[in-house]
NUZA-81474 format. One record per atom (N, C-alpha, C): x, y, z. Coordinates in steps of 0.1 Angstrom, whole numbers, plus 5000, padded with zeros to 4 digits. Layout:
BEGIN
XYZ/...
//
This chain:
BEGIN
745710206532/745110316536/745210356549/744910226557/744610216575/746010226580/746610136575/747910126580/748910246577/748810326568/749710476565/748910526578/747510526578/746710616589/747710626601/747710516605/748010446618/749210516622/749810476611/751510526616/751810636617/750310746606/750510866610/750610886624/749410806630/749310876649/749910826655/751210756650/752310726659/752310596671/751610526658/751610386665/753210326656/753710186667/754410156663/754410056653/755509946649/754709856639/754109736643/755009716658/754109606664/752809646668/752209776671/751209786676/749909786661/750409846652/749809836639/749609726635/750209606637/750209436633/749309356643/749009396658/748309366665/746709436658/746609536657/745409596655/744509516641/745809516631/745209486616/745309336615/746009266624/745909116625/746609066617/747809156611/749009096601/750109106603/751209006599/752808996603/753209146601/754109166610/754509266610/755909296600/756409176594/757309216579/756109296570/754809186572/754309276558/754009446560/753209446574/753609606579/754809676571/756409596576/757109756572/756309736558/756409586549/757009586535/755709726529/754909726532/754109856528/753709946533/754709966543/755110116551/756010186538/757110066537/758710136529/758410126517/757010086511/756610076497/757109956490/757609896494/758209716483/757109636484/755909716489/754809596480/753609676478/753109656470/751309736462/750209686463/749309746473/748109676475/747509626465/747309536461/746309426448/747709376439/748809346438/749909326431/750609206440/750309086436/750808936444/752008956439/753008876447/754308876439/754208736435/755408716423/755108586413/755408476422/754908386424/755408256430/756708196421/757008186413/758008146402/758508306394/759708236390/760408406379/759608436370/759408576367/758908596353/759908556346/759108476333/760208416322/760508516310/759808646312/759808756301/761008816305/761608816316/762608936319/763608906312/763808816305/765208846298/764808866283/763608886279/763408956265/763209106270/763009146282/762709276280/763909446274/765009336274/765709456270/765709456256/765709366249/765609326237/764309416226/763409376237/761809456229/761709586235/762509666243/762509786250/763409846238/764909766234/765509826226/764509846210/764009746205/763209726192/762409866189/761409846201/760709946200/761110086203/762110106209/762910226210/763210276195/764110196186/764210206171/763110216167/762010156166/760810156157/759810166167/759110266170/757810266176/756510206169/756610236158/755610186153/755809986143/756409946154/757209796149/756109706156/755309596142/754109586146/754209436161/753509416169/754109276177/754109226171/753509156161/753408996156/755008986148/755309126143/757009106134/757409096148/757709156161/758409136174/758208976173/757108896172/757008836178/758008686168/757508766160/758308676146/760208636152/760708786156/762108796160/762508716167/761608706181/761708666198/761908526191/760908456187/760708316186/762008196184/762708306176/764708216171/765208276184/765108356191/765408376202/765408306215/764408226216/763608146226/762608186231/761808296229/760508296236/759808186232/758808136236/758008056234/756408076237/756108226243/754808246245/754208286236/753008286239/752208326225/752108476220/751308506209/751008666206/750408736215/749208656219/748908746232/749208756243/750708676248/751108686261/752508816260/753108846246/753708946241/752909086244/751909096235/751109216234/750809256253/750709106257/750409156276/751209246280/752509156279/753609216284/754009326283/753609396268/754409496262/753309606268/751809546268/751109666276/751109696289/751309596299/751709586313/752809676316/753609626311/755109726314/755309826306/754209856299/754610026290/755710026287/756009916277/757309946270/757510026255/756010036251/756010116236/756110236239/756810296235/757010476237/755910516227/755110646236/754610716224/755410796210/754910806201/755610856188/754910996191/755411086194/754911236191/754311286173/755111256165/754911256156/753411216153/753111096154/752011056146/750611046155/751311116169/749711146181/748511196177/748811226165/747411306161/747011286151/747311186145/746511136129/745411046130/744511076124/743311016127/742910936117/741710816116/741410696106/740110746101/740210776086/739110756084/738210636081/736910646077/736010506077/736510526064/735810316066/736210246052/734910146050/734310186040/733310146031/733709936032/732609856037/732009726031/732109686018/733109656008/732909635995/732809465993/731909415988/731909275983/732809235973/733609105974/734209085956/733908905957/733008915947/733108775943/734308725938/734308565942/735508475935/735708495920/737108525917/737708545904/737108695899/736608765903/736208875898/737408975897/738209015911/739309125906/740609065910/741809155907/743109145910/743209295913/744309295924/744309465929/746009415925/746209565918/748109585921/747709735924/749309725927/749809905937/751209845937/752209975934/753909995942/753510025952/754609965961/754710005973/756610015972/756410175976/757810235976/758910195988/759810125986/760510066002/762210165998/761510226006/763010366008/764410296013/765310336010/766710266015/767110146010/767310045997/767609915996/769209945998/769709835997/771409826005/771909855986/773209915992/773409985977/774309855967/774409775972/775209655965/774209625954/773009665955/771809605943/771709695932/772309775934/772609885922/771509895915/770309955920/769510025915/769910145920/768810245905/769110345901/768910475912/767910415923/767810565925/767810505940/767910595951/767710545971/766410475970/765810445961/764310355965/764310225954/763510095961/763410015957/761610015952/761609935944/759809945941/759409765941/758309765949/757509635949/756109665950/756109525933/754709595930/753709445935/752909485941/751809365949/750409395939/750209215938/749309175934/748009115942/747209125943/746509105955/745109025948/744508895950/743408835950/741908945956/740908965951/740409065963/739408985967/738808845968/738608785973/738608675982/739908635981/740608535994/741708655998/742108725990/743508786001/744608745995/744908665987/746208575985/746708685975/747808725979/748708815976/750208775967/750808835960/752308845951/753008945951/754408935955/754909055948/756409025940/756809155933/757909145926/758609235927/759909225932/761109355936/761009435918/761209565919/761809665907/762409745904/763509795904/764209885902/763310005900/762310045889/761610155882/760110105880/759310215886/757810225882/757710235866/758310235857/757910265843/757510155840/757010225826/755610125823/756209925815/757809985810/758409805808/758009735816/759209815830/759009765842/757609715847/756909805850/755609755855/754809655844/755009605836/754009535826/755309405827/756209385830/757109315837/757509225846/757009365853/756409315871/755009215874/753809265866/752809215865/752809055857/753309025846/754108915844/753808845854/755408885858/755708775867/754708755881/753908865885/752708825896/752108725891/751008775880/750208645873/750308535873/751708565869/752608385871/752308295887/753108375897/753208355907/751808345911/750608405910/749208405915/748808255903/749408255896/748908125885/747408125879/747508215873/746108245868/745608405865/743908425858/743508565857/742408585862/742008685868/740408705866/739808795860/738708875864/737708865851/738909045849/738809135861/739109295861/740409305867/741409405862/742509485873/741609565877/742309605886/742109745893/743509805903/743509945896/744510035899/743910175903/745110185911/744910365913/745410435899/745010575898/745510585888/746910685884/747410555887/748810595878/748910635868/750110685860/750610765853/750210645836/751410535841/751910455832/750710385827/749410375833/748110275833/747210365826/747310515832/745910615830/746510725817/746210755812/746410905806/745811015816/746211135823/745411185833/745211305824/745611315813/744811455802/743511355798/743411265795/742111185787/741511075794/742111035809/741310965814/741110805808/742110795794/742110675789/743510595792/742910445786/743910385793/745410405783/746910375782/747710405779/747710325765/748310365754/748210255745/749110095749/750310165755/750910005753/749909915767/750009985779/748609895784/747509865779/747009925779/745909865768/746009795759/747609765750/747109665741/748009525756/748609565762/748709435775/747509415780/746209475786/745309405789/744509345779/744609395765/743809285756/744409145755/745709175755/746609065750/746008965766/745408975777/745208895782/743908885787/743008925779/741208945778/741108995791/740909115793/740709155815/740309315809/739509355817/738809465818/739509535831/740109675826/740909735835/739509865845/740109835859/739309955863/739710035869/739810155872/740610295877/739710335888/740410355903/739710375909/739410565907/738010635918/737910715911/738710845917/739210945920/739911045926/739211065937/740911035945/741211045965/739710955968/739910805964/739010685967/740010605965/741110615972/742310455970/742010345978/740910425986/740510255997/739410185989/739410225976/738610105968/739310005966/740710005969/741409855963/741709865975/741209815989/741709826001/742609716000/742109585995/742709445997/744009465995/744909515984/746009545984/746909655993/746409705995/746709846003/746909786016/745809696024/746509616031/747609546035/747509456022/749209396022/750209466015/749909586015/751209646013/751409676024/750809706035/751009766050/752309656057/751509516055/751909396060/753409406054/753509366037/754809346033/755609436041/755809556043/756509706044/756909706063/755809656066/756009606081/756509486086/756209436082/756509226088/757909176078/757809266066/759009216056/760609286053/759909406051/760609496045/761609596059/761109596065/761609636076/762309576082/762809406078/763309326090/764409266077/764609316065/765709226055/767109286058/767609176059/769109196060/769509296049/770809366053/771709426043/772409326034/773009216036/773709096033/773109026020/771409046020/771008986008/771109035995/771108975986/771009055975/769809025966/769709125958/768309165953/767709035949/768008985943/767608815939/767208725952/767608765961/767408645974/766808715980/766408845983/765508915989/764008915984/763908875968/762908855961/762208695962/763208635965/762908505968/762108495987/763008585995/762208616008/760708676007/760708745999/759108805997/758208735990/758708665982/757908545976/757208445987/758508355998/758408276008/757308346015/757808476020/756708536033/755308556027/755008576014/753408606009/753008446004/753708366005/752808246007/753008196023/753408236028/753508216044/752108256048/751508376040/750408456044/749408396042/749608306033/748108216026/747408156039/748208106047/747508066060/746708146069/746808256066/746208386076/745008326077/744008366091/742508366092/742108466082/740608426076/739708516068/738608456076/737608566073/736108556075/735308526064/734408436062/733308456048/731908386059/731008426050/729808326054/729508236059/730808156062/730708066064/731508036079/732108086081/732708126094/733808196094/734908136104/736708136102/737208026094/738108086083/738708006072/739808076070/740707996061/741708086057/741408096040/743308236042/743208286024/743408146016/744208056018/744407926013/743307896008/742607866016/741207786012/740207886002/739908026009/739108116002/739808105987/741108065984/741908085968/741007955961/740907845965/740507755957/739207795952/738607895956/737307945949/737408085940/738708055935/738408175928/738308165916/738708035906/738207965897/739108115885/740008075886/741308195878/741308105867/741208195854/741208165843/743008155835/743908085826/744508015825/745308145818/746908175819/747408275813/747608245799/748008365794/747908385776/749408235773/749508175762/750508085760/751308205757/751608275749/752608385745/753108515757/754008545759/754008655761/754308775755/753308905767/753308985760/754709095754/755309105743/756509155740/757009315742/757109285755/757609425759/759209445761/760009495762/761309565762/761709615777/762309535785/763109605795/764109655795/764609815795/766009845797/766409915811/767509915807/768709975822/769609975822/770210065825/771310135821/772410075837/773410025832/774609975840/775810045836/776810015847/778310065844/779209925843/780309975834/781009825833/782009885840/782709705847/784009705854/785109725847/785909735853/787509735849/787609635836/786809545842/787309385835/786009365825/785509425821/784509455812/783509385815/782909355823/781809315831/780509395834/779309375834/778509455837/777309335846/776609385856/776109295866/774409285860/773609175858/772109175855/772009015861/770609105870/770009015873/770708895887/771908945888/772608835896/773608765891/773708815878/775008755865/776108825867/776808795857/777908855851/778208825837/778208975825/777708945810/779209055807/779608995796/781109045790/780709155780/781609275777/781009345768/782509395759/783109435754/784309465748/784709545756/786109535756/787209605762/787109755763/786409785750/786509915747/785409995758/784809895767/783709975770/784009955785/785109925786/785409915799/785310045808/784810025823/784210145833/783310265826/782910205815/782110315808/780710275814/779410355805/777610305805/777610265795/776610185798/776110055785/774910045792/773910035778/772409995780/772409875774/771209805789/771309615789/769609645780/769109575774/768109515766/767609415770/766309375771/766009225774/764309225771/764109185761/762509145760/762209045767/761009035769/760308995782/760208865776/760408725783/760408605775/761308545770/762408635765/763108615758/764408505766/765608445763/766508425767/767608485764/767608575759/768908725754/768908785762/769808865760/770509035765/770809085756/770409175750/771509305741/772209395746/773109385747/774209545755/774509605743/773709775748/774609845739/775409995745/775510045735/776310175739/775210305742/775210355746/774310515752/773910545738/774610565723/774110555711/773410495706/772910325715/772110245704/772510155698/773910145697/774610045689/774809915695/774409825693/774409685702/775909615699/776509575710/777809565710/778109445719/777009385718/777109215727/775609185727/775709065728/774408975728/774708795738/774008835746/774108695751/773008655754/773508475764/772008385763/772208405779/770708445787/771108465803/770808355811/771208355819/771508235826/770008245838/770008175846/769108165859/769508295863/768208375871/768808475882/769308445890/770208525897/770708495911/772108355912/772408335900/773008235901/774508275904/775108365900/776308445908/777208425891/776608375884/777708285875/778708405864/779508425857/779608505849/779908425832/779808495822/779308415810/780108575802/780808525791/782108615786/781808525771/782108605765/782408595750/783608585747/783808495739/785608445738/786408545729/785608645721/786208735712/786608895727/785408895732/785908975749/786908925751/787208815758/788408765764/789408775760/789508735745/790708765737/791508905736/790208995732/789809095733/790809235741/790409185753/790609165769/792209205770/792809025770/793509015773/794509085763/794709135750/795609135741/795909335745/794109385750/794709505758/795109575769/795609435779/795609435788/797509435789/797909345781/799309295780/799909435768/799009505765/800009605754/799609735762/798809715775/799009855785/799709815796/800609725797/801109665808/802809705806/803209785818/804409815819/805409745814/806709825809/807909665804/808309605818/809109515814/810109435829/809409395835/809709275843/809309225852/809009345870/807709325872/806709405882/807109345898/807809425907/808409425917/807609305927/808409225931/807609175944/807709225954/806609225964/806309245973/807309265986/807809135985/809009115993/810109095989/810509185980/811709115970/813009265978/814209185976/814609255989/815709355979/816009455983/816509565970/817309675985/818409685979/819609695993/819809885981/820209955991/820810095984/822010065974/821710105962/823010115954/823910165955/824710165944/825810285945/825610475946/824310485941/823910635937/823810665952/822910585958/822310625971/823610635981/824410515976/825210525990/826210645988/826210695972/827310805975/826610935982/825110935975/824311065982/824411005996/824310906006/824310886018/825610946024/826510956020/828310976025/828711096021/827611206014/827411356013/826611376019/825511356025/824511436037/825311346050/826111246052/826711256069/828211316067/828611336054/829911416055/831211306058/830811186052/831811076048/832211036037/832411136028/832611106009/833911116010/834711036011/836411056005/836611105994/837911175996/838411305984/838411205971/838211255963/838611185951/840311215946/841211075946/842511125938/842511135925/843311215921/843911275905/845211185905/844911085892/846411065889/846511125874/847811225873/848511255860/849211155852/848611135840/849411075831/850511095826/851011215829/851811305817/853411235822/853611165829/854911115829/854810945826/853810905822/853710785819/853810815800/853310915797/852910915786/854710985778/855711075787/857111065787/857610925783/857510865793/858410705790/857710635782/856410635778/856410575765/856910635752/856710785750/857810835740/859210825742/859810795754/861110755752/861510655747/860810505755/860810365748/860410365733/859810445725/859710405712/861210515704/861510595711/863010675703/863910585695/864310565690/865810475683/866810545686/867910435690/869010495701/870210435687/
//
């Protein structure tokens, strides 16, 4: 302030430097705005400068991107700073734009609920928009069933193309196997596949499923979904840190493996208990989970597929044959949970094929010998006669084409008409007896 005030009084830079006891270059830099009071010039180059463009682009694309997710992306790119360094750089440089659509959203208070070990497993569906088209899901959404142990916070998840009751039971069976056991209670929100909205009773099939596993089913009260806050927080983590970064080229089976690996990596996150700071994996040891039933609950998963022209359908990352009459037609695939075979039926319900299932995601093709023979017969019968033309075969213009070209160019030669009357008369004279 003194430097600018003296400058306004008409003093020269040299006079201001003598009066303030500073170098003339320093005075000139402050007057020209090249230096700011309280901000010292770095002695070494800022290593974050080369990441500014990427961070800015990502935050413009997604204003709600978690910093820890951005940190996960930057580490393979060469960023060796800590999470705290990244947050400070984003804050100091004001790289995160303000989202006008979410600026007025407020947060409601949440109560703290105690969860003893082995007491409760919380389940919830997470809707995932815009899955890759090659996954073959029937809608423009994928669904992730997340199961979380309320005490330790350890969670596992399963991708599903639908939220109907058979897919829910199949996904729950897989999640329970990934968690490694059963708690005393299962907690859900008021989803229709679990709770009948008219009577508030469990649906018959889900009640049988819970009885098969010997657990108690708890439903949240209306408008009290935060009672299952553990699974909701894990849903948020899965959506922000995993789903947002899933590449388009992954298959559904590869995406399932990726979410399983991501959930296992979350077991090492820090947690607080009565003894201080620990990890979710350490708290998991105290869960005391009960073993799963020896037999699998008998539920049949049904999905619709469209056969290819080669009479094949896709199922869990592999391909299975159908009769050639169903090529390019819609069929229905049935698989009983725990069974090693699938049934393929027409839309009318007639079972036309049964195959032993391969390990999901192997990319193998399983054909029935009868289907192969029938497909070859149909293909050969519908093939056109003669040899098909080769792409590089030489076929010059023929006589008909040349005559047509002569007519078009006016170079057609006049045809010569020969009279055979003279030859006929000569032949008659030769045959006459003299």
